[in-house]
C-alpha positions as a Markdown table, in Angstrom:
| # | Residue | x | y | z |
|---|---|---|---|---|
| 1 | Met | 16.6 | -9.3 | 8.4 |
| 2 | Thr | 18.6 | -12.4 | 9.2 |
| 3 | Gly | 17.0 | -15.6 | 10.3 |
| 4 | Gly | 18.0 | -17.6 | 13.3 |
| 5 | Thr | 19.9 | -20.8 | 13.6 |
| 6 | Gly | 18.7 | -24.2 | 12.3 |
| 7 | Arg | 18.5 | -27.4 | 14.2 |
| 8 | Gly | 22.1 | -28.1 | 13.5 |
| 9 | Gly | 23.2 | -24.9 | 15.3 |
| 10 | Ser | 24.6 | -23.1 | 12.2 |
| 11 | Ser | 23.3 | -19.8 | 10.9 |
| 12 | Ala | 23.8 | -21.0 | 7.3 |
| 13 | Ala | 21.3 | -23.3 | 5.6 |
| 14 | Pro | 22.6 | -26.9 | 5.8 |
| 15 | Arg | 24.0 | -28.4 | 2.6 |
| 16 | Ser | 24.3 | -31.9 | 1.2 |
| 17 | Val | 28.0 | -31.9 | 2.1 |
| 18 | Asp | 27.0 | -31.4 | 5.8 |
| 19 | Val | 24.6 | -34.3 | 5.6 |
| 20 | Ala | 27.3 | -36.5 | 4.1 |
| 21 | Arg | 29.8 | -35.5 | 6.8 |
| 22 | Leu | 27.3 | -36.3 | 9.6 |
| 23 | Ala | 26.1 | -39.6 | 8.0 |
| 24 | Gly | 29.7 | -40.7 | 7.2 |
| 25 | Val | 29.0 | -41.1 | 3.5 |
| 26 | Ser | 30.0 | -39.4 | 0.3 |
| 27 | Gln | 28.1 | -36.4 | -1.1 |
| 28 | Lys | 27.2 | -38.6 | -4.1 |
| 29 | Thr | 25.6 | -41.1 | -1.8 |
| 30 | Val | 23.4 | -38.3 | -0.3 |
| 31 | Ser | 22.4 | -37.4 | -3.8 |
| 32 | Arg | 21.5 | -41.0 | -4.6 |
| 33 | Val | 19.4 | -41.3 | -1.5 |
| 34 | Phe | 17.4 | -38.1 | -2.2 |
| 35 | Asn | 17.0 | -39.1 | -5.9 |
| 36 | Asp | 15.7 | -42.6 | -4.9 |
| 37 | Glu | 18.5 | -44.2 | -6.9 |
| 38 | Pro | 19.2 | -47.9 | -6.6 |
| 39 | Tyr | 22.3 | -49.6 | -5.0 |
| 40 | Val | 22.0 | -47.8 | -1.6 |
| 41 | Ser | 21.6 | -50.1 | 1.3 |
| 42 | Ala | 18.7 | -49.6 | 3.8 |
| 43 | Glu | 21.2 | -48.8 | 6.6 |
| 44 | Val | 23.0 | -46.1 | 4.6 |
| 45 | Arg | 19.6 | -44.7 | 3.5 |
| 46 | Arg | 18.5 | -44.6 | 7.1 |
| 47 | Arg | 21.7 | -42.8 | 8.3 |
| 48 | Val | 21.4 | -40.2 | 5.5 |
| 49 | Leu | 17.7 | -39.4 | 6.2 |
| 50 | Glu | 18.4 | -39.2 | 10.0 |
| 51 | Ala | 21.3 | -36.8 | 9.4 |
| 52 | Ala | 19.2 | -34.7 | 7.1 |
| 53 | Glu | 16.4 | -34.5 | 9.7 |
| 54 | Gln | 18.9 | -33.6 | 12.5 |
| 55 | Leu | 20.4 | -30.8 | 10.4 |
| 56 | Gly | 17.1 | -29.5 | 9.0 |
| 57 | Tyr | 18.4 | -30.1 | 5.5 |
| 58 | Arg | 15.9 | -29.8 | 2.6 |
| 59 | Arg | 16.7 | -30.8 | -0.9 |
| 60 | Asn | 16.6 | -27.9 | -3.2 |
| 61 | Asn | 14.3 | -29.0 | -6.1 |
| 62 | Ala | 14.9 | -25.7 | -7.9 |
| 63 | Ala | 18.6 | -26.4 | -8.1 |
| 64 | Arg | 17.9 | -29.9 | -9.4 |
| 65 | Ala | 15.6 | -28.5 | -12.1 |
| 66 | Leu | 17.7 | -25.7 | -13.4 |
| 67 | Ala | 21.4 | -25.1 | -13.7 |
| 68 | Ser | 20.7 | -21.6 | -12.5 |
| 69 | Gly | 19.2 | -23.0 | -9.3 |
| 70 | Arg | 15.9 | -21.3 | -9.9 |
| 71 | Thr | 12.5 | -22.5 | -11.1 |
| 72 | Arg | 11.2 | -19.0 | -11.6 |
| 73 | Ser | 8.2 | -19.8 | -9.4 |
| 74 | Ile | 6.9 | -18.0 | -6.3 |
| 75 | Gly | 4.7 | -19.7 | -3.8 |
| 76 | Val | 1.9 | -17.9 | -1.9 |
| 77 | Val | 0.4 | -19.0 | 1.4 |
| 78 | Thr | -2.9 | -17.4 | 1.9 |
| 79 | Leu | -5.9 | -17.8 | 4.2 |
| 80 | Gly | -8.7 | -19.6 | 2.4 |
| 81 | Thr | -11.5 | -17.1 | 2.7 |
| 82 | Ala | -13.9 | -15.1 | 0.5 |
| 83 | Leu | -13.5 | -12.0 | 2.6 |
| 84 | Tyr | -12.9 | -9.0 | 0.4 |
| 85 | Gly | -9.5 | -7.9 | 1.9 |
| 86 | Pro | -7.5 | -11.2 | 1.7 |
| 87 | Ala | -9.1 | -12.1 | -1.6 |
| 88 | Ser | -8.3 | -8.7 | -3.2 |
| 89 | Leu | -4.7 | -8.9 | -1.9 |
| 90 | Leu | -4.3 | -12.3 | -3.4 |
| 91 | Met | -5.6 | -11.0 | -6.8 |
| 92 | Gly | -3.1 | -8.2 | -6.6 |
| 93 | Val | -0.3 | -10.6 | -5.9 |
| 94 | Glu | -1.4 | -12.8 | -8.8 |
| 95 | Arg | -1.3 | -9.8 | -11.2 |
| 96 | Val | 2.1 | -8.7 | -10.1 |
| 97 | Val | 3.7 | -12.2 | -10.2 |
| 98 | Arg | 2.3 | -12.7 | -13.7 |
| 99 | Asp | 4.0 | -9.4 | -14.8 |
| 100 | Thr | 7.3 | -10.5 | -13.4 |
| 101 | Gly | 7.5 | -13.6 | -15.5 |
| 102 | Tyr | 7.4 | -15.9 | -12.5 |
| 103 | Ala | 5.0 | -18.8 | -12.2 |
| 104 | Leu | 2.6 | -18.7 | -9.2 |
| 105 | Arg | 1.8 | -21.6 | -6.8 |
| 106 | Val | -0.9 | -20.9 | -4.2 |
| 107 | Val | -1.6 | -23.0 | -1.1 |
| 108 | Asn | -4.6 | -22.0 | 1.1 |
| 109 | Thr | -4.7 | -22.4 | 4.8 |
| 110 | Met | -7.9 | -22.4 | 6.9 |
| 111 | Glu | -8.7 | -21.0 | 10.3 |
| 112 | Gly | -8.0 | -23.7 | 12.9 |
| 113 | Asp | -6.0 | -25.8 | 10.5 |
| 114 | Pro | -3.6 | -27.8 | 12.7 |
| 115 | Ala | -1.0 | -27.9 | 9.8 |
| 116 | Gly | -1.1 | -24.1 | 9.7 |
| 117 | Val | 1.4 | -22.0 | 7.8 |
| 118 | Ala | 4.1 | -24.7 | 8.3 |
| 119 | Gly | 2.2 | -27.3 | 6.3 |
| 120 | Ala | 1.6 | -24.8 | 3.4 |
| 121 | Val | 5.2 | -23.7 | 3.4 |
| 122 | Asp | 6.5 | -27.3 | 3.4 |
| 123 | Ser | 4.3 | -28.0 | 0.4 |
| 124 | Leu | 5.7 | -25.0 | -1.5 |
| 125 | Leu | 9.3 | -25.8 | -0.7 |
| 126 | Asp | 8.8 | -29.4 | -1.9 |
| 127 | Gln | 7.8 | -27.8 | -5.3 |
| 128 | Gly | 11.1 | -25.9 | -5.4 |
| 129 | Val | 9.8 | -22.4 | -5.3 |
| 130 | Asp | 12.3 | -19.6 | -5.4 |
| 131 | Gly | 10.5 | -17.4 | -2.9 |
| 132 | Ile | 7.4 | -17.4 | -0.7 |
| 133 | Val | 4.7 | -14.8 | 0.0 |
| 134 | Ile | 2.8 | -15.3 | 3.3 |
| 135 | Ser | -0.4 | -13.2 | 3.0 |
| 136 | Glu | -2.1 | -11.9 | 6.2 |
| 137 | Pro | -1.8 | -14.9 | 8.5 |
| 138 | Ile | -3.9 | -14.9 | 11.7 |
| 139 | Asp | -2.6 | -15.5 | 15.2 |
| 140 | Glu | -3.3 | -19.0 | 16.1 |
| 141 | Glu | -1.4 | -21.5 | 18.2 |
| 142 | Ala | -0.3 | -23.4 | 15.1 |
| 143 | Thr | 1.0 | -20.1 | 13.6 |
| 144 | Arg | 3.1 | -19.3 | 16.7 |
| 145 | Arg | 4.6 | -22.8 | 16.5 |
| 146 | Asp | 5.5 | -22.2 | 12.9 |
| 147 | Ala | 8.0 | -19.5 | 14.0 |
| 148 | Ser | 10.5 | -22.4 | 14.5 |
| 149 | Leu | 10.1 | -23.4 | 10.8 |
| 150 | Arg | 13.3 | -22.7 | 8.9 |
| 151 | Val | 13.0 | -21.6 | 5.3 |
| 152 | Asp | 16.0 | -21.3 | 3.0 |
| 153 | Val | 14.4 | -19.0 | 0.3 |
| 154 | Pro | 13.5 | -15.3 | 0.6 |
| 155 | Val | 10.1 | -14.7 | 2.3 |
| 156 | Leu | 7.7 | -11.8 | 2.0 |
| 157 | Val | 5.1 | -11.4 | 4.8 |
| 158 | Ile | 2.2 | -9.2 | 4.1 |
| 159 | Gly | 0.3 | -7.6 | 7.0 |
| 160 | Ala | 1.7 | -9.5 | 9.9 |
| 161 | Pro | 4.9 | -10.5 | 11.8 |
| 162 | Ser | 6.8 | -13.3 | 10.1 |
| 163 | Pro | 5.7 | -16.8 | 11.2 |
| 164 | Val | 8.9 | -18.4 | 9.9 |
| 165 | Thr | 12.7 | -18.0 | 10.1 |
| 166 | Ala | 14.5 | -17.3 | 6.8 |
| 167 | Pro | 17.8 | -15.8 | 5.6 |
| 168 | Thr | 15.8 | -12.9 | 4.1 |
| 169 | Val | 12.4 | -11.9 | 5.5 |
| 170 | Leu | 10.7 | -8.9 | 4.0 |
| 171 | Thr | 7.5 | -7.2 | 5.2 |
| 172 | Ala | 4.8 | -5.2 | 3.4 |
| 173 | Gly | 1.3 | -4.0 | 3.9 |
| 174 | Asp | 1.9 | -3.0 | 7.5 |
| 175 | Gly | 0.2 | 0.5 | 7.3 |
| 176 | Ala | -3.2 | -0.4 | 8.6 |
| 177 | Asp | -2.5 | 1.4 | 11.9 |
| 178 | Leu | -1.7 | 4.6 | 9.9 |
| 179 | Met | -4.9 | 4.2 | 7.9 |
| 180 | Ala | -6.9 | 3.7 | 11.1 |
| 181 | Arg | -5.3 | 6.9 | 12.5 |
| 182 | Thr | -6.4 | 8.8 | 9.4 |
| 183 | Ala | -10.0 | 7.7 | 9.8 |
| 184 | Thr | -10.1 | 8.5 | 13.5 |
| 185 | Glu | -8.4 | 11.9 | 12.9 |
| 186 | Tyr | -11.0 | 12.7 | 10.3 |
| 187 | Leu | -13.9 | 12.1 | 12.6 |
| 188 | Leu | -12.3 | 14.1 | 15.4 |
| 189 | Gly | -11.7 | 16.9 | 13.0 |
| 190 | Leu | -15.4 | 17.0 | 12.2 |
| 191 | Gly | -15.9 | 17.9 | 15.9 |
| 192 | His | -16.8 | 14.6 | 17.5 |
| 193 | Ala | -15.8 | 14.4 | 21.2 |
| 194 | Thr | -14.6 | 10.8 | 20.7 |
| 195 | Val | -14.9 | 7.9 | 18.3 |
| 196 | His | -16.2 | 4.4 | 19.0 |
| 197 | His | -14.6 | 1.4 | 17.3 |
| 198 | Leu | -16.3 | -1.7 | 15.9 |
| 199 | Ala | -13.2 | -4.0 | 15.7 |
| 200 | Gly | -12.6 | -7.1 | 13.7 |
| 201 | Pro | -11.7 | -10.5 | 15.4 |
| 202 | Gln | -8.6 | -9.9 | 17.4 |
| 203 | Arg | -6.8 | -13.1 | 16.3 |
| 204 | Trp | -6.4 | -11.2 | 12.9 |
| 205 | Tyr | -3.3 | -9.1 | 12.9 |
| 206 | Ala | -5.1 | -6.7 | 10.5 |
| 207 | Ala | -7.8 | -6.1 | 13.1 |
| 208 | Arg | -5.3 | -5.5 | 15.9 |
| 209 | Asp | -3.5 | -2.9 | 13.8 |
| 210 | Arg | -6.7 | -1.0 | 13.1 |
| 211 | Leu | -7.7 | -1.1 | 16.7 |
| 212 | Glu | -4.2 | 0.1 | 17.8 |
| 213 | Gly | -4.3 | 3.0 | 15.3 |
| 214 | Trp | -7.7 | 4.1 | 16.6 |
| 215 | Arg | -6.7 | 3.9 | 20.2 |
| 216 | Thr | -3.4 | 5.7 | 19.7 |
| 217 | Thr | -5.1 | 8.6 | 18.0 |
| 218 | Leu | -7.7 | 9.1 | 20.7 |
| 219 | Ala | -5.0 | 8.9 | 23.4 |
| 220 | Ala | -2.8 | 11.4 | 21.5 |
| 221 | His | -5.7 | 13.9 | 21.5 |
| 222 | Gly | -6.5 | 13.3 | 25.1 |
| 223 | Arg | -10.0 | 11.8 | 24.3 |
| 224 | Asp | -11.9 | 9.1 | 26.2 |
| 225 | Val | -11.2 | 5.7 | 24.7 |
| 226 | Pro | -14.6 | 3.9 | 24.6 |
| 227 | Arg | -15.1 | 0.2 | 25.1 |
| 228 | Val | -14.3 | -1.8 | 22.0 |
| 229 | Val | -17.1 | -3.7 | 20.4 |
| 230 | Glu | -15.8 | -6.7 | 18.5 |
| 231 | Gly | -17.3 | -8.3 | 15.3 |
| 232 | Asp | -16.3 | -11.1 | 13.0 |
| 233 | Trp | -16.0 | -9.0 | 9.7 |
| 234 | Ser | -19.6 | -9.9 | 8.7 |
| 235 | Ala | -22.4 | -7.4 | 8.1 |
| 236 | Ala | -24.5 | -9.5 | 10.6 |
| 237 | Ser | -22.0 | -8.8 | 13.3 |
| 238 | Gly | -22.0 | -5.1 | 12.4 |
| 239 | Tyr | -25.8 | -5.1 | 12.7 |
| 240 | Ala | -25.6 | -6.7 | 16.2 |
| 241 | Ala | -23.0 | -4.2 | 17.3 |
| 242 | Gly | -25.2 | -1.4 | 15.8 |
| 243 | Arg | -28.2 | -2.5 | 17.9 |
| 244 | Glu | -26.0 | -2.1 | 21.0 |
| 245 | Leu | -24.4 | 1.2 | 20.1 |
| 246 | Ala | -27.8 | 2.7 | 19.1 |
| 247 | Glu | -28.9 | 2.5 | 22.7 |
| 248 | Ala | -26.1 | 4.9 | 23.8 |
| 249 | Asp | -26.7 | 8.7 | 23.4 |
| 250 | Asp | -23.0 | 9.5 | 23.6 |
| 251 | Val | -22.2 | 7.6 | 20.4 |
| 252 | Thr | -21.9 | 10.2 | 17.6 |
| 253 | Ala | -19.1 | 8.6 | 15.6 |
| 254 | Val | -18.0 | 5.0 | 14.8 |
| 255 | Phe | -15.0 | 3.7 | 13.0 |
| 256 | Ala | -15.6 | 0.2 | 11.7 |
| 257 | Ala | -12.7 | -2.1 | 10.9 |
| 258 | Asn | -14.2 | -3.1 | 7.6 |
| 259 | Asp | -17.0 | -2.0 | 5.2 |
| 260 | Asp | -19.2 | -5.1 | 5.7 |
| 261 | Met | -19.5 | -4.4 | 9.4 |
| 262 | Ala | -20.0 | -0.7 | 8.8 |
| 263 | Ile | -23.0 | -1.5 | 6.4 |
| 264 | Gly | -24.6 | -3.7 | 9.0 |
| 265 | Leu | -24.0 | -1.1 | 11.7 |
| 266 | Val | -25.7 | 1.6 | 9.6 |
| 267 | Arg | -28.7 | -0.6 | 9.0 |
| 268 | Ala | -29.1 | -1.2 | 12.8 |
| 269 | Leu | -28.7 | 2.5 | 13.7 |
| 270 | Thr | -31.3 | 3.5 | 11.1 |
| 271 | Glu | -33.8 | 1.0 | 12.3 |
| 272 | Ala | -33.3 | 2.3 | 15.9 |
| 273 | Gly | -34.1 | 5.8 | 14.7 |
| 274 | Arg | -30.5 | 7.1 | 14.8 |
| 275 | Arg | -29.9 | 8.9 | 11.5 |
| 276 | Val | -26.6 | 8.5 | 9.6 |
| 277 | Pro | -24.8 | 10.9 | 9.5 |
| 278 | Glu | -27.1 | 13.5 | 11.2 |
| 279 | Asp | -26.9 | 11.6 | 14.6 |
| 280 | Val | -24.1 | 9.2 | 14.1 |
| 281 | Ser | -21.2 | 9.3 | 11.6 |
| 282 | Val | -19.8 | 6.0 | 10.3 |
| 283 | Val | -16.4 | 5.3 | 8.6 |
| 284 | Gly | -15.6 | 1.9 | 7.2 |
| 285 | Phe | -12.4 | 0.3 | 5.9 |
| 286 | Asp | -11.5 | -1.3 | 2.5 |
| 287 | Asp | -13.7 | 0.6 | 0.0 |
| 288 | Ile | -15.6 | -2.5 | -1.3 |
| 289 | Pro | -17.3 | -1.9 | -4.6 |
| 290 | Val | -20.8 | -1.6 | -3.0 |
| 291 | Ala | -19.7 | 1.0 | -0.5 |
| 292 | Ala | -20.5 | 3.9 | -2.9 |
| 293 | Phe | -24.0 | 2.6 | -3.5 |
| 294 | Val | -25.4 | 1.9 | -0.1 |
| 295 | Thr | -27.6 | 4.4 | 1.7 |
| 296 | Pro | -26.0 | 6.7 | 2.7 |
| 297 | Pro | -22.9 | 6.1 | 0.5 |
| 298 | Leu | -20.1 | 5.0 | 2.9 |
| 299 | Thr | -17.1 | 7.1 | 3.9 |
| 300 | Thr | -14.2 | 4.6 | 4.1 |
| 301 | Val | -10.5 | 4.1 | 3.9 |
| 302 | Arg | -9.4 | 2.5 | 0.6 |
| 303 | Gln | -6.9 | -0.4 | 1.0 |
| 304 | Pro | -4.0 | -0.1 | -1.5 |
| 305 | Phe | -4.0 | -3.8 | -2.4 |
| 306 | Asp | -2.2 | -3.4 | -5.8 |
| 307 | Ala | 0.3 | -0.9 | -4.5 |
| 308 | Val | 1.2 | -3.3 | -1.6 |
| 309 | Ala | 1.5 | -6.3 | -3.9 |
| 310 | Gln | 3.6 | -4.3 | -6.4 |
| 311 | Glu | 6.1 | -2.9 | -3.9 |
| 312 | Gly | 6.4 | -6.2 | -1.9 |
| 313 | Leu | 6.9 | -8.4 | -5.0 |
| 314 | Lys | 9.5 | -6.1 | -6.4 |
| 315 | Arg | 11.5 | -6.4 | -3.3 |
| 316 | Leu | 11.0 | -10.2 | -3.1 |
| 317 | Val | 12.1 | -10.7 | -6.7 |
| 318 | His | 15.1 | -8.5 | -6.1 |
| 319 | Ala | 16.1 | -10.7 | -3.1 |
| 320 | Ile | 15.6 | -13.9 | -5.2 |
| 321 | Glu | 17.7 | -12.6 | -8.1 |
| 322 | Asn | 20.4 | -10.8 | -6.1 |
| 323 | Pro | 21.0 | -13.1 | -3.1 |
| 324 | Gly | 24.1 | -11.2 | -2.0 |
| 325 | Ala | 22.7 | -7.7 | -2.3 |
| 326 | Asp | 21.1 | -5.6 | 0.4 |
| 327 | Pro | 17.3 | -5.7 | 0.3 |
| 328 | Leu | 15.4 | -2.9 | -1.3 |
| 329 | Pro | 14.1 | -0.4 | 1.3 |
| 330 | Pro | 10.3 | -0.6 | 2.0 |
| 331 | Ser | 8.0 | 2.4 | 1.3 |
| 332 | Asp | 4.9 | 3.5 | 3.1 |
| 333 | Pro | 1.6 | 2.5 | 1.4 |
| 334 | Pro | -0.6 | 5.3 | 0.3 |
| 335 | Val | -3.5 | 6.4 | 2.6 |
| 336 | Asp | -6.7 | 7.2 | 0.7 |
| 337 | Leu | -9.7 | 8.3 | 2.7 |
| 338 | Ile | -12.8 | 8.3 | 0.5 |
| 339 | Val | -15.3 | 10.8 | 1.9 |
| 340 | Arg | -18.9 | 10.2 | 1.1 |
| 341 | Ser | -22.2 | 10.9 | 2.8 |
| 342 | Ser | -22.0 | 8.7 | 6.0 |
| 343 | Thr | -20.1 | 11.3 | 8.0 |
| 344 | Ala | -20.9 | 14.8 | 9.2 |
| 345 | Pro | -20.2 | 17.1 | 12.3 |
| 346 | Pro | -21.9 | 15.8 | 15.5 |
| 347 | Pro | -25.4 | 16.9 | 16.3 |
| 348 | Pro | -25.9 | 19.6 | 18.9 |
| 349 | Arg | -25.7 | 18.3 | 22.5 |
| 350 | Thr | -29.1 | 17.4 | 23.9 |
| 351 | Thr | -30.3 | 15.9 | 27.2 |
| 352 | Pro | -30.1 | 12.1 | 27.1 |
| 353 | Arg | -33.4 | 10.4 | 26.5 |
| 354 | Arg | -34.8 | 8.5 | 29.4 |
| 355 | Gly | -33.8 | 4.9 | 29.4 |
| 356 | Arg | -30.7 | 5.5 | 27.3 |
| 357 | Arg | -27.3 | 4.6 | 28.4 |
| 358 | Thr | -23.7 | 5.3 | 27.4 |
| 359 | Val | -21.0 | 2.8 | 26.3 |
| 360 | Ser | -18.0 | 5.1 | 26.8 |
| 361 | Arg | -15.4 | 4.0 | 29.3 |
| 362 | Ser | -12.1 | 5.6 | 30.5 |
| 363 | Ala | -8.9 | 4.7 | 28.6 |
| 364 | Glu | -7.7 | 2.3 | 31.3 |
| 365 | Arg | -10.8 | 0.1 | 30.9 |
| 366 | Ser | -10.8 | 0.0 | 27.1 |
| 367 | Gly | -9.8 | -2.8 | 24.8 |
| 368 | Pro | -11.2 | -6.1 | 23.5 |
């Protein structure tokens, strides 16, 4: 994938010779300015820096450090969170990078951080990394602004559209919709008339992909698409959603966007007298370590964190070490549905209990 043009209008990354030409100085003078060497007047320094800013030129620290132009380091931009998915993916990336012989530099971003991905990428580029991994960014205004950020090293984006422009942009870990379709297909295959969805926060690309996979599957089977209940990834939000869903007699199957919410959901359903799986089947997503030990053990979709990291980093390193070669083709991540005791065929149809309601809606009124 080829990046767009820089501020200077060229599709190629600006070089020091371009800065020298625009500033009306020699290339050696440009080098002296960026190396903070003496004997450069304030006026010349100002012209060089203004020309560099206009062109979007960034000094390549890797080229300064090594004759090969590489520091053998990879930078990772990741969301600073203890959530199981992002944390496990980062661990997978760390293991793979270590095995490749590259050093790893990690910069965390936070939800609502005004610097966003751009600030983290700038920090890594200033350290002269050879490539950058952007892991599961969320859709915030700052992230959308970052799309104008030009990066002159290969970039791997995991689980989201690219928030930056670069000569080589690779993607990986974009199979969440397929995994969500698998979970929904499984519940329909058990005989459930439809499947409700407990979604993650929709500013997360991962949550959107899981919702879309669920919705697409129901539509493909001609089933009603119920109203989406949105949580925040926590068990507490799953519990709150479960108290709402427990009041609806038509709820016989729920696909939750992560295991923590699924566990909270099961607790609320059980407290309300809705047995799992006899009355309501529940499927989670992630396969967190505790999922096999809750009551009932949770049916879930296992995320292939290590496989995504392995495949993505292999392609990134290839792009770093073979800049003129075609990128390696992507491969689909494995889909692994772990069937445990939280799912079963639906109960026989009964007359709705007095005072109960339904939460199903037609397809045109569904969505977050």
